[in-house]
N, C-alpha and C positions, 0 to 999 in steps of 0.2 A: 241479457238474453232479452236482443236488440226489438224490438216494435218488424223488421221488418228485412230482411236481405239480400243481396245484389250478382246474379249469375249470370252466364250468357248464355240467352232463348238461339236454338237449336232453330235448323228448318230445314226442306230439302235434304239434300247431299252430304251438308253442314252433319245433320240432325241423325243421317241415316250413320254417318262417322262414330260421333257423340255413342253411339247407342252400341253399334256396336265395339269399342272400346272399351266400354264401359261396363258390358257383357264377356266380354275375354275375361277384363277382369277380376267377372267376378268367378272362374273359374268353366266361365260354360265356354261351349260352345258355336258358334257363328254359321250355324245348317244354310241352304239352300232358302232351305218351308218356315225358317220362322225369317229371316229376310225377308220374304215373301209377306209372310202376313204379318213381323212393322210394317214395311211401308203401304202394304192397304190402312195398317191401324194409321199410319200419322199422316196418311193422304182422309183420311173422313172428317167430315168439316166439324160430326157430332161425334158423343163418346157412342163406339161403336162394338153393339154385342158380336159377339162369338159364332153365332150365326149369320149372320154381316160381312166375319170379316171371313171365313169360309166361303156363301157365297162370290165375291171378290176374288176371292184366290182363284178360286174352281173358272172362275170365267176368267183368270188373265195364262192359266195354266193351260186352260184345257179338259183339266183330268176334277176328278173329288175330291174334294178336301170338306175331311168330318169334324165337324164342332165340336169332337173330343177330343181328336187332337190338338184342333186350334186355343178348347178352353184350358191340356196344362200346354203351353207354351203358354200365352196370358199371363200366367202364374207362376210360370218362372222366370218371364218379364217383370212385376209385378214382386221377386220376392227381388231379383234382378236392379228393382231400381229406371225400365225402361216406363214400366204406362202404369196408371195410376186407371184406378177401378169406384169409379159412380157406383158407390153404391147401390141409391134411390131406383137407380137402372139396369144392376144388372147388365151392364156397360164398363170401358178403357177409356181412356185417349192413351195417346203418347205423353213421355213424361219429358218437356222441348231440352231442361237439361238434367242429363243426366248422372254427371257429374255430383248433384246439388243435393245431398241427401235433408230432409224439413220433411213436414208434416203440410197437403193440402187442404186448401180450406173450396170447397167447391162451389160455384154458383151455375147455379143449374138453370134456365124456362120455362114453367111450365109449359110457353105458348110453341115458342120452336124444336125445342127443346140441345140448344145450344149449352155446353160448357166451360165456366173457364174458373182459373185457380185463380188467390190471392195468396202470397204467401206474407200470415203474421207468426213472427216466431214469440212474439211476448201470447195474444190468447190459447198456441198450440202449446205454451206451454207453461200457460197453465190449467190446464186441460191437462197435460199429461204428470204437473205435481199435485190435482188433485187426486187426480190418479194413485200415483204410487204412495199419497196421504193414503188410499184407505185401499194399502195393500194389492193395490194391481201391478204385474212382470209384464215387461215380453208387448209393449202399450206400440196401437199402432189409431191414432187417433183417428175419426172419418169424420168432419164435419161438413156436413154439405148445407145449404140455404137455399132454398126454392123463392122464386115472383115470377121476371119476367125481364127478361134482359133492356141496356138500352131503348133493342129495333128495336122491340115487340109496345115496350113501353112507353114511342111514343105516336102511334097508335091511338093509349088509351088518351092521349090529351083529345080534352073538346070543347 
């Protein structure tokens, strides 16, 4: 297993189409509500909670969307590799490469709330191996690094 791998990152309409294809391959239906939730998620500049997404979609559609419904959709998105959950923030980000299965290492900024991810199969592979050696199965490594992003760190320099 290499230290990193490369894949195509999608954005905008390309991301929506890639997500729809991946979702349908997973045996799920791409309904108008799911498309609206994904559009709100992929348009968010920071990890979004179910409440954030419910509010955004409610504004666009002009009708109230319940956060419980959004949570159910987000669970399906995560299972289909369309979204990733940032555990420490109880929020979600769109997966910009839904055709690629891998474990993400999230970098979460404590100052501005931005989250990005790094793919490092060497690191996550080692975590998987250690867990398997301890008898764990059905693994889903979650690795989050908290700190200050480059933009916020610029202000920290004296």
